[in-house]
N, C-alpha and C positions, 0 to 999 in steps of 0.2 A: 504494500500500500504506500503510494507516494504521499508527500506532505500535504499537497492540495486536497487529495481525497480524504486523508486523515482529518484535516481541519474541518472539512465539510461534514464529515460524519460526527465529529465532536460537537459542532454547532447545531447539528440536527437533534442532538440529544441534550441540548442545553436546558437547564432548569434554573431560571433566574432567581427564584426564592432560595433554592439550594446554594446558588452562587453567593448570594448575599450572606447567608449563614456561614459559608466557608471562609469568606473574607474576614468575618468577625473572629472566628476561632483559630485561624491560621495567620496571625498578624505578621509573620516574617516574610510572607510572599507578597509581591506587588499585586494590588487588586486587579490591574488590567491584565495580569497573566492568568487569571482564573476564569474559565469558561462557565463552569457549573455543571459538571457531568457526575452523576452519582457513581459510587464505587462499584456496585454490581455491573453496571454498563461498561465501566473501564476494564474490569476483570474479564468480561466477556470478549471485549476487543483484544485484550492481551492474549487471551487463550487462542483466539483465531490467528493472531500474528505468530504465535509460537507454533501452532499447528502447520501454518504455511511454511515455516522454517526460514523465511526471508526477512529476518529481523536485525541482522548485524549492522546494516547501514543505519537503521534508526538508532540503535544503541550507541553508535559512534558519533552521532550528530549532537555533540554537547558543546555549550549548554543549550538546553531546549528553550523554546519561546514560552510555552504554556505550562502551568502547574500540572495539568492533566497529562502532558507528555512525560513529566517526571514520574507521575503515578503509573503510567503504562510501563515505563522503564523498570520501575520497582517490581511490578507484577510479572513482567517478562523474565527478569532475572530470577525471581522467586520460583519460576517454573522450569528453568533450564536444568536438564537431567545430567549433563556432564559436569562433574565436579570442577575440573580445571577451568573449563569455559566459564562456568558460573562464577567462580572466585575471581577470575580475571576481569570479567565484566563488572562485578560488584566493586572491586578495588578501583576500577576506572571511574565508576559512577559516584562513589561515596563522597569525594570532595565537592561534588556539585549538589548534594542534598542540602536543601536550605530550609526545611521545615519539619515539624514533628510528625506530620501525617505520612509523608513519603518515607521517612525514617522508620516509623513504627509499623507500617504496613508491608515493608519489605522483609520477607522471611523465607529464604530459599529452603525448599523441602529437602533438597539433597543433603543438607547439613545434618539431618537426623541420623544418617548412616556414617558420618565422618566426624565424630565428636573430637577426636584427638587433633586433627588438622584445624578444626574450627577453633579450638581453644588457643592454639598458637596465634591465630589471627586476632582473636579477641584481646589477647595480651597486648598486641600491637595497636589495635584500634583504641583501647581505653587510654593509651599513652599519646594519642594524637592531639594536635592543637586545634583540630576541627571539631566544632560543637557537635555536629550530628554524627560524626564518625565515632566520637566517644559515646554518645547516646546509643548508637546502634550496637556498639560493643557490649555495653551494660545490658541492653535489651536482649542480646543473644545469650548472655550469661544467665539472665533471668528465665528465658524461654527453655533453654536446653540443659541447665546445670543446677536445677533446684529439686530434682527428684532422685532417681536412682544414681545419677552421675554426680550428685552433690559432694563437695569437699569443703571443709571449713576454710581452706585457703582462698576460695573464691570470694566470699564476702569480705575477707581481709583485703583483697585487691580493690574491691569497690569502696570500702570504708576509707582507704587511703587517698581516694580522689578528692581534690579540692578545685573548685571552679567558681568563677563569677557568673557563669552562664545559667540562666533560669532553666533552660531545657535540659541541661546536664543534671542539675540538682534535682529537678523533678523526676528524672529517670532513676537517679540514685534512691530517692525516697520511695518510688514505686517498686524498685528492686527489693528494698528491705521490708516493705509492707508485704509483698508477695512471699518473700523468704520467711517472714514470721508465720505466715499462714501454712507454709509447707515444712519448715524446719524450725519450729518455735524454740525448742530448747537450745539449739546451736546458735540461733540468731539473737536471742534475748540479751546475752551479755553485751552485744554491740550497742544496744539501746541503754541498758543499765549503766554501762561505762561511758556513755555519751561519746561514742567514737566518731560521730558525724558532726559537722558544723551545726550550730543551733537551729538554723532555719530548716535544713534538710532533716535533722533529727525530729523536729516537731511535725514536719510534713509527713514523714514516714509513719509517725504515730497516728496522725489524722487519717491517713489512708488506711491504716490498720483498723481504726475504729469504724470505718465504713465497710469493712470486709465481713462477709457472711461466714467465712471460713475460720474466723477467730472467735473463741468463746467469749461470753459476756464477762466471765471471771478474768480472762486474759485481757480483755479490753479495759476493765476497771483498773487493773495493775498498770497497763501501758499508759493509761491516761495520767496516772500519778507520776509518771516519769517525764512528763513534758517539761521543757525548759521554760521557766517563767522569767520574762524580761522586765 
């Protein structure tokens, strides 16, 4: 699909009310770059592009003009079945990711079968100077290493992160809230010992209090651990 045909298709699917909502909740993207196409429609287009197999040219045309193109890129990369190809395209794209939605909705399925390699890249990503590369790295650690593959060394890695970036700190808070729900006994000391900066510490507790996977008794105790300024 050439760019003209793609743009025509995206504008045919435009939802102006949805566009206005997206502009409000994704403030880091330029409003004029948002067409307003819903996620299921974008995933359907990405699936068709993947099936056709002629997507390399699109992936290489960076930076993109529209937010929706970045979303398509994220969904295409997420569906690539060859590990080396997927990782190469992901590494090329990560520096261009400029918002939480594209970052968080990109999750290559192939990573589930290659945890060891993924972990080596996560360690590199969370050491990046790029906001959304760090966020992506923490997100991958949260998605793939809080269940059977959990190791206490992983939250240690996240707890050491310090950033002035809101979207990095929000992901750290999200990571620890999710970790509390899945590995409560192992993660609780990070909160008790206040291993995070105050804002992220309190945000992690706030998100934990909103979780249905944490008991009321646990919530009551976590609430008592909030930093009062």
